[in-house]
VOFIRO-764108 format. One record per atom (N, C-alpha, C): residue in three letters; z, y, x. Coordinates in steps of 0.1 Angstrom, whole numbers, padded with zeros to 4 digits, always signed. Atoms other than C-alpha are relative to their C-alpha. Layout:
<atoms>
AlaZYX ...
</atoms>
This chain:
<atoms>
Unk+0014+0000-0005 Unk+0677+0029+0256 Unk-0009-0002-0012 Unk+0009+0002+0012 Unk+0648+0032+0231 Unk-0007-0014+0002 Unk+0008+0012+0000 Unk+0631+0000+0221 Unk-0015+0002-0001 Unk+0014-0001+0000 Unk+0595-0008+0221 Unk-0005+0005-0014 Unk+0004-0005+0014 Unk+0593-0002+0183 Unk+0002+0015-0001 Unk-0002-0014+0000 Unk+0609+0032+0188 Unk-0011+0008+0008 Unk+0010-0007-0008 Unk+0584+0041+0215 Unk-0014+0001-0008 Unk+0013+0000+0007 Unk+0555+0032+0192 Unk+0001+0008-0013 Unk-0001-0007+0013 Unk+0569+0051+0162 Unk-0002+0015+0003 Unk+0003-0014-0002 Unk+0555+0087+0161 Unk+0012+0009-0003 Unk-0011-0008+0003 Unk+0587+0100+0145 Unk+0010+0001+0011 Unk-0009+0000-0011 Unk+0606+0092+0176 Unk-0002+0012+0009 Unk+0003-0011-0009 Unk+0588+0119+0195 Unk+0002+0014-0006 Unk-0001-0013+0006 Unk+0593+0146+0169 Unk+0012+0008+0005 Unk-0011-0008-0006 Unk+0628+0157+0182 Unk-0003+0006+0014 Unk+0003-0004-0013 Unk+0615+0158+0217 Unk-0011+0011-0001 Unk+0010-0010+0001 Unk+0585+0178+0206 Unk+0006+0013-0005 Unk-0007-0012+0005 Unk+0607+0202+0187 Unk+0008+0007+0011 Unk-0007-0005-0011 Unk+0628+0206+0218 Unk-0009+0007+0010 Unk+0009-0007-0009 Unk+0598+0214+0239 Unk-0005+0013-0006 Unk+0005-0012+0006 Unk+0586+0239+0214 Unk+0011+0011+0001 Unk-0011-0010-0001 Unk+0620+0256+0214 Unk+0002+0005+0014 Unk+0000-0004-0014 Unk+0620+0256+0252 Unk-0011+0010+0003 Unk+0011-0009-0002 Unk+0586+0272+0252 Unk+0003+0014-0006 Unk-0003-0013+0006 Unk+0598+0299+0227 Unk+0011+0007+0009 Unk-0010-0006-0009 Unk+0628+0305+0250 Unk-0006+0007+0012 Unk+0007-0006-0012 Unk+0606+0310+0280 Unk-0008+0012-0003 Unk+0008-0011+0004 Unk+0582+0332+0261 Unk+0008+0012-0003 Unk-0009-0011+0004 Unk+0610+0353+0247 Unk+0006+0007+0012 Unk-0005-0005-0012 Unk+0626+0357+0281 Unk-0010+0008+0008 Unk+0011-0008-0007 Unk+0593+0368+0296 Unk-0003+0013-0007 Unk+0003-0012+0007 Unk+0586+0393+0269 Unk+0012+0010+0001 Unk-0012-0008-0001 Unk+0622+0406+0271 Unk+0000+0007+0014 Unk+0000-0006-0013 Unk+0618+0412+0308 Unk-0011+0011+0001 Unk+0010-0010+0000 Unk+0585+0430+0303 Unk+0004+0013-0007 Unk-0004-0011+0008 Unk+0599+0452+0276 Unk+0011+0009+0007 Unk-0010-0007-0007 Unk+0630+0461+0295 Unk-0004+0006+0013 Unk+0006-0007-0012 Unk+0610+0468+0327 Unk-0007+0013-0004 Unk+0007-0012+0004 Unk+0589+0493+0308 Unk+0011+0011-0005 Unk-0011-0009+0005 Unk+0621+0508+0292 Unk+0006+0007+0012 Unk-0007-0005-0012 Unk+0637+0512+0327 Unk-0009+0010+0007 Unk+0010-0009-0006 Unk+0605+0528+0341 Unk-0001+0013-0008 Unk+0000-0012+0008 Unk+0604+0552+0312 Unk+0012+0009+0001 Unk-0013-0008-0002 Unk+0640+0562+0316 Unk+0000+0006+0014 Unk+0001-0006-0013 Unk+0634+0567+0353 Unk-0009+0012+0001 Unk+0008-0012-0001 Unk+0605+0590+0348 Unk+0006+0012-0008 Unk-0006-0011+0008 Unk+0623+0610+0321 Unk+0012+0006+0008 Unk-0011-0005-0008 Unk+0654+0613+0344 Unk-0005+0009+0011 Unk+0006-0008-0011 Unk+0632+0626+0373 Unk-0005+0013-0006 Unk+0006-0013+0006 Unk+0615+0651+0350 Unk+0011+0009-0004 Unk-0011-0008+0004 Unk+0648+0664+0336 Unk+0008+0006+0013 Unk-0006-0005-0012 Unk+0663+0667+0371 Unk-0008+0010+0008 Unk+0009-0011-0006 Unk+0633+0686+0384 Unk+0001+0013-0008 Unk-0002-0013+0007 Unk+0637+0711+0356 Unk+0013+0006+0003 Unk-0012-0006-0004 Unk+0673+0715+0366 Unk+0002+0004+0015 Unk+0000-0004-0014 Unk+0664+0721+0402 Unk+0008-0010+0009 Unk-0008+0010-0007 Unk+0680+0689+0415 Unk-0005-0004+0013 Unk+0006+0004-0013 Unk+0657+0686+0445 Unk-0015-0002-0001 Unk+0014+0002+0000 Unk+0622+0677+0455 Unk-0004-0013-0009 Unk+0004+0011+0008 Unk+0601+0653+0434 Unk+0001-0013+0007 Unk+0000+0013-0008 Unk+0598+0627+0462 Unk+0014-0005+0001 Unk-0014+0004-0002 Unk+0636+0627+0468 Unk+0005-0006-0013 Unk-0005+0004+0013 Unk+0644+0624+0431 Unk-0006-0013-0004 Unk+0007+0013+0003 Unk+0618+0596+0427 Unk+0006-0011+0007 Unk-0006+0011-0008 Unk+0634+0576+0455 Unk+0014-0003-0006 Unk-0013+0003+0006 Unk+0669+0580+0440 Unk-0001-0007-0013 Unk+0002+0006+0013 Unk+0657+0571+0405 Unk-0005-0014+0002 Unk+0005+0014-0002 Unk+0638+0541+0419 Unk+0011-0009+0005 Unk-0011+0009-0005 Unk+0669+0528+0437 Unk+0009-0004-0012 Unk-0008+0003+0012 Unk+0690+0531+0405 Unk-0007-0009-0010 Unk+0008+0009+0009 Unk+0662+0517+0383 Unk-0001-0014+0005 Unk+0001+0013-0005 Unk+0657+0488+0406 Unk+0013-0008-0001 Unk-0013+0007+0002 Unk+0694+0479+0405 Unk+0002-0004-0014 Unk-0002+0003+0014 Unk+0695+0481+0367 Unk-0010-0011-0004 Unk+0010+0010+0003 Unk+0663+0461+0364 Unk+0003-0014+0005 Unk-0004+0013-0006 Unk+0674+0433+0387 Unk+0012-0006-0007 Unk-0012+0005+0007 Unk+0708+0431+0369 Unk-0004-0006-0013 Unk+0004+0004+0013 Unk+0692+0429+0335 Unk-0009-0013+0000 Unk+0009+0011-0001 Unk+0665+0404+0346 Unk+0008-0013+0003 Unk-0008+0012-0004 Unk+0691+0381+0362 Unk+0008-0005-0012 Unk-0008+0004+0012 Unk+0712+0382+0330 Unk-0009-0007-0010 Unk+0009+0006+0010 Unk+0682+0374+0307 Unk-0004-0014+0004 Unk+0005+0013-0004 Unk+0669+0345+0328 Unk+0012-0010+0002 Unk-0011+0009+0000 Unk+0704+0330+0333 Unk+0003-0005-0014 Unk-0003+0005+0013 Unk+0710+0329+0296 Unk-0012-0009-0005 Unk+0011+0008+0004 Unk+0675+0315+0291 Unk+0001-0014+0006 Unk-0001+0013-0007 Unk+0680+0286+0316 Unk+0012-0008-0006 Unk-0011+0007+0006 Unk+0714+0278+0300 Unk-0004-0006-0014 Unk+0005+0004+0013 Unk+0697+0276+0266 Unk-0010-0012+0002 Unk+0010+0011-0003 Unk+0669+0253+0281 Unk+0008-0012+0003 Unk-0008+0012-0004 Unk+0695+0230+0296 Unk+0007-0006-0013 Unk-0006+0005+0012 Unk+0712+0228+0262 Unk-0010-0007-0009 Unk+0011+0007+0008 Unk+0679+0219+0245 Unk-0003-0013+0006 Unk+0003+0013-0007 Unk+0675+0191+0271 Unk+0012-0009-0001 Unk-0012+0008+0002 Unk+0709+0177+0259 Unk+0009-0001+0012 Unk-0010-0001-0011 Unk+0728+0187+0290 Unk+0012+0007-0005 Unk-0012-0007+0004 Unk+0764+0196+0285 Unk+0003+0011+0010 Unk-0001-0012-0008 Unk+0766+0231+0298 Unk+0014+0006+0001 Unk-0014-0005+0000 Unk+0803+0236+0291 Unk+0007-0001+0014 Unk-0005+0000-0014 Unk+0814+0224+0326 Unk-0006+0010+0009 Unk+0007-0010-0008 Unk+0788+0246+0341 Unk+0005+0014-0002 Unk-0005-0013+0004 Unk+0800+0276+0322 Unk+0014+0002+0006 Unk-0014-0001-0005 Unk+0836+0268+0332 Unk+0000+0002+0015 Unk+0000-0001-0014 Unk+0827+0264+0368 Unk-0005+0014+0004 Unk+0006-0013-0003 Unk+0806+0296+0368 Unk+0011+0011-0003 Unk-0011-0010+0003 Unk+0836+0315+0352 Unk+0010+0000+0012 Unk-0010+0000-0011 Unk+0860+0303+0379 Unk-0007+0006+0013 Unk+0007-0006-0012 Unk+0834+0311+0407 Unk-0001+0015-0002 Unk+0001-0014+0002 Unk+0829+0345+0391 Unk+0013+0007+0003 Unk-0013-0006-0003 Unk+0866+0352+0392 Unk+0003+0001+0015 Unk-0003+0000-0014 Unk+0869+0341+0428 Unk-0009+0010+0008 Unk+0008-0010-0006 Unk+0839+0362+0438 Unk+0004+0014-0003 Unk-0005-0013+0004 Unk+0853+0391+0419 Unk+0012+0005+0008 Unk-0012-0003-0008 Unk+0886+0390+0437 Unk-0004+0003+0015 Unk+0003-0001-0014 Unk+0869+0386+0471 Unk-0009+0012+0003 Unk+0009-0010-0002 Unk+0843+0413+0465 Unk+0004+0013-0007 Unk-0004-0012+0007 Unk+0864+0440+0450 Unk-0005+0013+0007 Unk+0004-0012-0008 Unk+0857+0465+0478 Unk-0015+0002-0001 Unk+0015-0002+0001 Unk+0819+0458+0476 Unk-0004+0006-0014 Unk+0003-0005+0014 Unk+0819+0463+0438 Unk+0004+0015-0001 Unk-0005-0014+0001 Unk+0839+0495+0442 Unk-0010+0009+0008 Unk+0010-0008-0008 Unk+0814+0508+0469 Unk-0013+0002-0008 Unk+0012-0001+0008 Unk+0784+0500+0447 Unk+0001+0009-0012 Unk-0002-0008+0012 Unk+0798+0516+0416 Unk+0002+0015+0004 Unk-0001-0014-0005 Unk+0808+0547+0436 Unk-0013+0006+0005 Unk+0013-0005-0005 Unk+0774+0549+0452 Unk-0010+0003-0012 Unk+0008-0002+0012 Unk+0758+0546+0417 Unk+0003+0013-0006 Unk-0003-0013+0005 Unk+0777+0575+0404 Unk-0003+0012+0009 Unk+0003-0010-0010 Unk+0772+0594+0436 Unk-0015+0005-0002 Unk+0014-0003+0002 Unk+0734+0593+0430 Unk-0003+0005-0014 Unk+0002-0004+0014 Unk+0736+0597+0392 Unk+0004+0015-0002 Unk-0006-0014+0001 Unk+0757+0629+0395 Unk-0006+0009+0009 Unk+0007-0009-0010 Unk+0735+0643+0423 Unk+0010+0008+0008 Unk-0010-0007-0007 Unk+0766+0651+0443 Unk-0005+0005+0014 Unk+0007-0003-0013 Unk+0747+0650+0477 Unk-0014-0006+0000 Unk+0014+0006-0002 Unk+0711+0644+0487 Unk-0003-0001+0014 Unk+0004+0001-0014 Unk+0693+0634+0518 Unk-0004+0013+0005 Unk+0003-0012-0007 Unk+0690+0662+0543 Unk+0010+0011-0004 Unk-0011-0010+0003 Unk+0721+0680+0528 Unk+0009-0001+0012 Unk-0010-0001-0010 Unk+0748+0691+0552 Unk+0013-0001-0007 Unk-0012+0003+0008 Unk+0781+0677+0539 Unk+0012-0003+0010 Unk-0012+0004-0007 Unk+0817+0671+0550 Unk+0006-0011-0009 Unk-0006+0011+0007 Unk+0830+0637+0540 Unk+0012-0004+0007 Unk-0014+0004-0006 Unk+0867+0629+0546 Unk+0003+0007+0012 Unk-0003-0009-0011 Unk+0869+0658+0570 Unk-0010-0001+0011 Unk+0010+0001-0010 Unk+0838+0648+0590 Unk-0013+0006-0005 Unk+0012-0007+0005 Unk+0807+0670+0588 Unk-0012-0005+0007 Unk+0013+0004-0006 Unk+0770+0662+0595 Unk-0011+0000-0010 Unk+0012+0000+0008 Unk+0735+0658+0581 Unk-0001-0013-0007 Unk+0001+0012+0008 Unk+0731+0633+0553 Unk-0014-0006+0003 Unk+0013+0007-0003 Unk+0705+0608+0565 Unk-0003-0011-0010 Unk+0002+0011+0010 Unk+0709+0580+0540 Unk+0011+0000-0011 Unk-0010+0002+0011 Unk+0725+0575+0506 Unk-0004-0013-0006 Unk+0002+0014+0005 Unk+0727+0538+0498 Unk+0010-0003-0011 Unk-0009+0004+0011 Unk+0744+0520+0469 Unk+0014-0003+0006 Unk-0013+0004-0006 Unk+0772+0508+0493 Unk+0005+0010+0010 Unk-0005-0009-0011 Unk+0773+0534+0521 Unk-0008+0013+0000 Unk+0006-0013-0003 Unk+0765+0570+0530 Unk+0000+0002+0015 Unk+0001-0001-0014 Unk+0753+0578+0565 Unk-0002+0015+0003 Unk+0001-0013-0005 Unk+0759+0611+0583 Unk-0004+0000+0014 Unk+0003-0003-0014 Unk+0745+0624+0615 Unk+0007+0012+0005 Unk-0008-0011-0005 Unk+0769+0645+0635 Unk-0008+0010+0008 Unk+0006-0010-0008 Unk+0761+0676+0655 Unk-0003-0005+0014 Unk+0002+0005-0013 Unk+0764+0657+0687 Unk-0008-0013+0000 Unk+0009+0012+0001 Unk+0741+0629+0674 Unk+0007-0013-0004 Unk-0007+0012+0004 Unk+0769+0605+0664 Unk-0003-0003-0015 Unk+0003+0005+0013 Unk+0762+0584+0633 Unk+0014-0004-0006 Unk-0012+0004+0007 Unk+0791+0581+0608 Unk-0004-0007-0013 Unk+0003+0008+0011 Unk+0789+0555+0581 Unk+0013-0001-0009 Unk-0011+0000+0009 Unk+0812+0558+0551 Unk-0003-0009-0012 Unk+0001+0007+0012 Unk+0817+0532+0524 Unk+0002+0009-0012 Unk-0001-0010+0011 Unk+0811+0550+0491 Unk+0014-0001-0007 Unk-0013+0001+0006 Unk+0843+0536+0477 Unk+0012+0006+0007 Unk-0011-0006-0008 Unk+0864+0552+0505 Unk-0002+0015+0001 Unk+0002-0014+0000 Unk+0850+0587+0500 Unk+0011+0007-0008 Unk-0011-0006+0007 Unk+0881+0607+0491 Unk-0003+0015-0002 Unk+0003-0015+0001 Unk+0868+0643+0497 Unk-0014+0002+0004 Unk+0015-0002-0003 Unk+0832+0655+0497 Unk-0003+0015-0003 Unk+0004-0014+0001 Unk+0820+0690+0504 Unk-0015+0001+0003 Unk+0014-0002-0003 Unk+0783+0698+0501 Unk-0003+0015+0003 Unk+0001-0014-0005 Unk+0775+0729+0522 Unk-0014+0006-0003 Unk+0014-0005+0001 Unk+0738+0732+0513 Unk-0006-0003-0014 Unk+0005+0003+0014 Unk+0735+0727+0475 Unk-0005+0013-0006 Unk+0007-0011+0007 Unk+0711+0753+0459 Unk+0000+0013+0009 Unk+0000-0011-0009 Unk+0723+0781+0483 Unk+0012-0001+0009 Unk-0012+0001-0009 Unk+0748+0787+0511 Unk+0005+0015+0003 Unk-0006-0013-0004 Unk+0770+0815+0524 Unk+0004-0001+0015 Unk-0006-0001-0014 Unk+0778+0826+0560 Unk+0011+0011-0001 Unk-0012-0009+0001 Unk+0813+0842+0561 Unk+0003+0006+0013 Unk-0004-0008-0012 Unk+0821+0869+0586 Unk+0015+0004-0001 Unk-0014-0006-0001 Unk+0857+0877+0597 Unk-0001+0008+0013 Unk+0003-0010-0011 Unk+0851+0908+0619 Unk+0013+0007+0003 Unk-0012-0007-0004 Unk+0881+0921+0638 Unk-0003+0013+0008 Unk+0002-0013-0007 Unk+0882+0958+0649 Unk+0014+0006+0003 Unk-0013-0006-0004 Unk+0909+0979+0666 Unk+0005+0009-0011 Unk-0007-0009+0009 Unk+0934+0999+0646 Unk-0005+0015+0002 Unk+0004-0013-0003 Unk+0920+1030+0662 Unk-0014+0003-0006 Unk+0013-0002+0006 Unk+0886+1026+0645 Unk+0001+0002-0015 Unk+0000-0003+0014 Unk+0877+1040+0611 Unk-0007-0012-0007 Unk+0006+0011+0007 Unk+0871+1010+0588 Unk-0012+0003-0009 Unk+0012-0004+0008 Unk+0847+1029+0565 Unk-0012+0002+0009 Unk+0012-0001-0010 Unk+0825+1037+0596 Unk-0004-0014+0004 Unk+0004+0014-0003 Unk+0826+1000+0605 Unk-0008-0006-0011 Unk+0007+0006+0012 Unk+0815+0990+0570 Unk-0014+0006+0000 Unk+0013-0006+0000 Unk+0786+1015+0572 Unk-0009-0007+0011 Unk+0008+0006-0011 Unk+0775+1000+0605 Unk-0004-0014-0004 Unk+0003+0013+0004 Unk+0777+0965+0591 Unk-0011-0001-0011 Unk+0011+0000+0010 Unk+0755+0974+0561 Unk-0013+0004+0006 Unk+0013-0003-0007 Unk+0729+0990+0584 Unk-0005-0012+0007 Unk+0004+0012-0007 Unk+0728+0958+0605 Unk-0006-0010-0010 Unk+0005+0010+0010 Unk+0724+0937+0573 Unk-0014+0004-0005 Unk+0013-0004+0005 Unk+0695+0958+0561 Unk-0011-0002+0011 Unk+0010+0003-0011 Unk+0678+0956+0595 Unk-0003-0014+0001 Unk+0003+0014-0001 Unk+0682+0919+0596 Unk-0009-0005-0011 Unk+0008+0005+0011 Unk+0666+0915+0562 Unk-0015+0005+0000 Unk+0014-0005+0000 Unk+0634+0934+0572 Unk-0009-0009+0008 Unk+0009+0008-0009 Unk+0621+0909+0598 Unk+0002-0015-0002 Unk+0000+0014+0001 Unk+0612+0873+0598 Unk+0006-0006+0013 Unk-0001+0010+0011 Unk+0624+0845+0599 Unk+0012+0002-0009 Unk-0013-0002+0007 Unk+0656+0860+0585 Unk-0003+0006-0014 Unk+0003-0006+0013 Unk+0639+0879+0556 Unk-0002-0011-0011 Unk+0002+0011+0009 Unk+0628+0847+0539 Unk+0012-0009-0002 Unk-0012+0008+0000 Unk+0661+0830+0546 Unk+0012+0006-0008 Unk-0011-0007+0006 Unk+0684+0857+0531 Unk-0003+0002-0015 Unk+0002-0001+0015 Unk+0688+0856+0493 Unk+0005+0013-0006 Unk-0006-0012+0005 Unk+0709+0888+0489 Unk+0005+0008+0011 Unk-0005-0009-0011 Unk+0720+0918+0509 Unk+0014-0004+0004 Unk-0013+0002-0005 Unk+0751+0917+0530 Unk+0011+0004-0010 Unk-0011-0003+0010 Unk+0782+0916+0507 Unk+0013+0003+0008 Unk-0012-0004-0006 Unk+0812+0935+0521 Unk+0012-0003-0009 Unk-0011+0003+0008 Unk+0843+0919+0507 Unk+0011+0010+0001 Unk-0010-0010-0002 Unk+0866+0944+0523 Unk+0009-0003+0011 Unk-0011+0003-0010 Unk+0896+0947+0546 Unk+0009-0011-0004 Unk-0006+0012+0005 Unk+0910+0913+0544 Unk+0014-0002+0006 Unk-0013+0002-0007 Unk+0939+0913+0569 Unk+0003+0012+0009 Unk-0005-0009-0010 Unk+0960+0937+0589 Unk+0008-0009+0010 Unk-0005+0010-0010 Unk+0965+0913+0618 Unk+0008+0006+0011 Unk-0008-0005-0012 Unk+0987+0916+0649 Unk-0008+0008+0010 Unk+0008-0007-0010 Unk+0958+0926+0671 Unk-0011+0009-0005 Unk+0010-0009+0006 Unk+0935+0944+0647 Unk-0002-0002-0015 Unk+0003+0000+0014 Unk+0920+0949+0613 Unk-0011-0010-0002 Unk+0010+0010+0003 Unk+0900+0920+0598 Unk-0008+0004-0012 Unk+0009-0003+0011 Unk+0870+0929+0577 Unk-0009-0012-0004 Unk+0007+0012+0004 Unk+0854+0901+0556 Unk-0013+0004-0007 Unk+0014-0002+0007 Unk+0817+0900+0546 Unk-0007-0014+0000 Unk+0007+0012+0001 Unk+0792+0873+0538 Unk-0015+0003-0004 Unk+0015+0000+0003 Unk+0754+0866+0536 Unk-0003-0012-0009 Unk+0005+0011+0009 Unk+0739+0845+0508 Unk-0014-0004+0005 Unk+0012+0004-0006 Unk+0711+0824+0523 Unk-0005-0013-0007 Unk+0005+0013+0004 Unk+0689+0794+0516 Unk+0008-0011+0006 Unk-0008+0011-0006 Unk+0705+0760+0521 Unk-0003-0003+0014 Unk+0001+0003-0014 Unk+0712+0752+0557 Unk-0005+0011+0009 Unk+0004-0011-0008 Unk+0700+0786+0569 Unk+0011+0010+0003 Unk-0011-0010-0003 Unk+0734+0803+0570 Unk+0004+0001+0014 Unk-0004-0001-0014 Unk+0741+0794+0606 Unk-0010+0008+0008 Unk+0011-0008-0007 Unk+0707+0808+0618 Unk+0002+0015-0002 Unk-0003-0014+0003 Unk+0714+0841+0600 Unk+0013+0005+0006 Unk-0013-0004-0005 Unk+0750+0842+0610 Unk+0000+0002+0015 Unk+0000-0002-0014 Unk+0744+0837+0647 Unk-0008+0013+0004 Unk+0007-0012-0003 Unk+0718+0865+0648 Unk+0008+0012-0004 Unk-0009-0011+0004 Unk+0741+0888+0629 Unk+0011+0002+0009 Unk-0011-0001-0010 Unk+0769+0881+0653 Unk-0005+0007+0013 Unk+0006-0005-0012 Unk+0746+0889+0682 Unk-0002+0015-0002 Unk+0003-0015+0002 Unk+0736+0923+0667 Unk+0013+0008-0002 Unk-0013-0007+0002 Unk+0772+0931+0657 Unk+0006+0003+0014 Unk-0006-0002-0014 Unk+0784+0927+0693 Unk-0008+0011+0007 Unk+0008-0010-0007 Unk+0755+0948+0706 Unk+0002+0014-0006 Unk-0002-0013+0007 Unk+0759+0976+0680 Unk+0014+0006+0002 Unk-0014-0005-0002 Unk+0797+0978+0684 Unk+0001+0006+0014 Unk+0000-0006-0013 Unk+0792+0984+0721 Unk-0007+0014+0001 Unk+0007-0013+0000 Unk+0767+1012+0714 Unk+0008+0011-0007 Unk-0007-0010+0008 Unk+0789+1029+0688 Unk+0015+0001+0004 Unk-0014+0000-0005 Unk+0822+1024+0707 Unk+0010-0005-0010 Unk-0009+0007+0009 Unk+0837+1002+0681 Unk+0007-0011+0007 Unk-0007+0009-0008 Unk+0864+0982+0698 Unk+0003-0013-0007 Unk-0004+0013+0005 Unk+0868+0945+0692 Unk+0013-0004+0007 Unk-0013+0003-0007 Unk+0905+0937+0699 Unk+0000-0015+0005 Unk-0003+0013-0005 Unk+0917+0907+0718 Unk+0015-0001+0003 Unk-0015+0002-0002 Unk+0952+0892+0722 Unk+0004+0005+0014 Unk-0006-0005-0013 Unk+0973+0910+0749 Unk+0015+0000-0001 Unk-0014+0000-0001 Unk+1008+0911+0761 Unk+0004+0012+0009 Unk-0005-0011-0008 Unk+1027+0942+0773 Unk+0013-0003+0007 Unk-0011+0003-0008 Unk+1051+0937+0801 Unk+0006+0013+0006 Unk-0006-0012-0005 Unk+1075+0965+0809 Unk+0009-0003+0012 Unk-0008+0003-0013 Unk+1090+0966+0845 Unk+0009+0012+0001 Unk-0011-0010-0002 Unk+1123+0985+0849 Unk-0002+0006+0014 Unk+0001-0007-0014 Unk+1124+1011+0878 Unk+0010-0006+0009 Unk-0009+0006-0010 Unk+1140+0999+0910 Unk+0013+0008+0002 Unk-0013-0006-0002 Unk+1177+1006+0914 Unk+0002+0005+0014 Unk-0003-0004-0014 Unk+1187+1027+0945 Unk+0010-0008+0006 Unk-0008+0009-0007 Unk+1205+1009+0972 Unk+0015+0005-0001 Unk-0014-0005+0001 Unk+1237+1032+0970 Unk+0006-0005-0014 Unk-0005+0004+0013 Unk+1240+1025+0933 Unk+0002-0016-0001 Unk-0002+0014-0001 Unk+1235+0988+0939 Unk+0013-0004+0007 Unk-0012+0003-0008 Unk+1263+0988+0965 Unk+0013+0003-0009 Unk-0011-0004+0009 Unk+1286+1006+0940 Unk+0002-0011-0011 Unk-0001+0010+0010 Unk+1278+0981+0913 Unk+0006-0013+0005 Unk-0005+0012-0007 Unk+1285+0952+0937 Unk+0015+0001+0002 Unk-0014-0002-0002 Unk+1319+0967+0945 Unk+0008-0001-0013 Unk-0007+0001+0013 Unk+1329+0971+0909 Unk+0001-0015-0005 Unk+0000+0014+0004 Unk+1319+0935+0902 Unk+0010-0008+0008 Unk-0010+0007-0008 Unk+1340+0923+0931 Unk+0014+0003-0005 Unk-0014-0004+0005 Unk+1371+0942+0919 Unk+0003-0007-0013 Unk-0003+0006+0013 Unk+1367+0928+0884 Unk+0003-0015+0002 Unk-0002+0014-0002 Unk+1364+0892+0897 Unk+0014-0002+0007 Unk-0013+0002-0007 Unk+1395+0897+0920 Unk+0011+0001-0010 Unk-0010-0002+0010 Unk+1415+0909+0891 Unk+0002-0012-0009 Unk-0001+0012+0009 Unk+1406+0879+0869 Unk+0003-0013+0007 Unk-0003+0013-0008 Unk+1410+0852+0897 Unk+0015+0000+0003 Unk-0014+0001-0004 Unk+1446+0839+0904 Unk+0001+0002+0015 Unk-0003-0004-0014 Unk+1462+0850+0937 Unk+0000-0013+0008 Unk+0000+0012-0009 Unk+1456+0825+0965 Unk+0010+0002+0011 Unk-0011-0003-0010 Unk+1487+0821+0988 Unk-0006-0001+0015 Unk+0005+0000-0014 Unk+1482+0828+1025 Unk+0007-0011+0008 Unk-0005+0012-0009 Unk+1490+0804+1054 Unk+0015+0001+0002 Unk-0015-0002-0003 Unk+1525+0820+1060 Unk+0008-0003-0013 Unk-0007+0002+0012 Unk+1534+0817+1023 Unk+0000-0014-0004 Unk+0001+0014+0004 Unk+1526+0780+1021 Unk+0012-0007+0006 Unk-0012+0007-0006 Unk+1559+0760+1024 Unk-0004-0012+0007 Unk+0002+0012-0008 Unk+1561+0733+1049 Unk+0010-0011-0004 Unk-0008+0011+0004 Unk+1577+0699+1046 Unk+0014+0000+0006 Unk-0012-0001-0007 Unk+1604+0707+1072 Unk+0010+0009-0008 Unk-0009-0009+0008 Unk+1618+0736+1050 Unk+0005-0007-0012 
</atoms>
């Protein structure tokens, strides 16, 4: 305990004053560091959005949202780290022993790390999912075999809306397979089966005509990016010849174009007598055998059976007990 003489001596307060000055410097430095890092993060975010817009990564609003999410995570992490270090330094300046606190924090961090492995995995996977621009909101994607519209991309989860309205939520760390069906452009693939009796060259000409007709009118004209591509005769199947073709369209427009093309193919094939095969079974029925021939066959069968079967003794041939 300080004595009265110590309290009246100005030199007694010099260490305390120096400690307060150092604490003030620590607070000012932490505040300035947070401001500088905040501006750096905002600058990096704007530069990232600008570069992604040049590369055609999506709309400006969508990219800004994704960059804001990533930038907010980085800023919060850095700010927390800076102020944690600052408060530990302040406690040390106030002559507190921070070693037990650091040891306890280390043990708690290890425990939290073991307990939150899946959460950390999900967050890191979500971070790379957005940084690499693998999928975007309003994309149509297939995740782990389940397809749907991407409604949300969060740091921990990705949300899909199925065709029947079902909502599928996938932890980002559990995404094993990802297919983006609407990135930059899309294809609608046709597998058209025709009968073996039809000329495949004529069928190809009909398909090209239908493709040109479809590209002349709206809304299909603005949705199609290239003429119909005939890949060729793909299979000689059991029931017919399979011709493969495809349309290149805007993202998410392939189904609209494909459905209309299928409707026109069905109608034009009927008009031009191009047959679409379907599975069938051929059952051959043998002609009916005449009754006389059937009787003769029965007699032959009886004779064969009688020859192969052992002779059965008659009643007179069976010996009795008296004999």
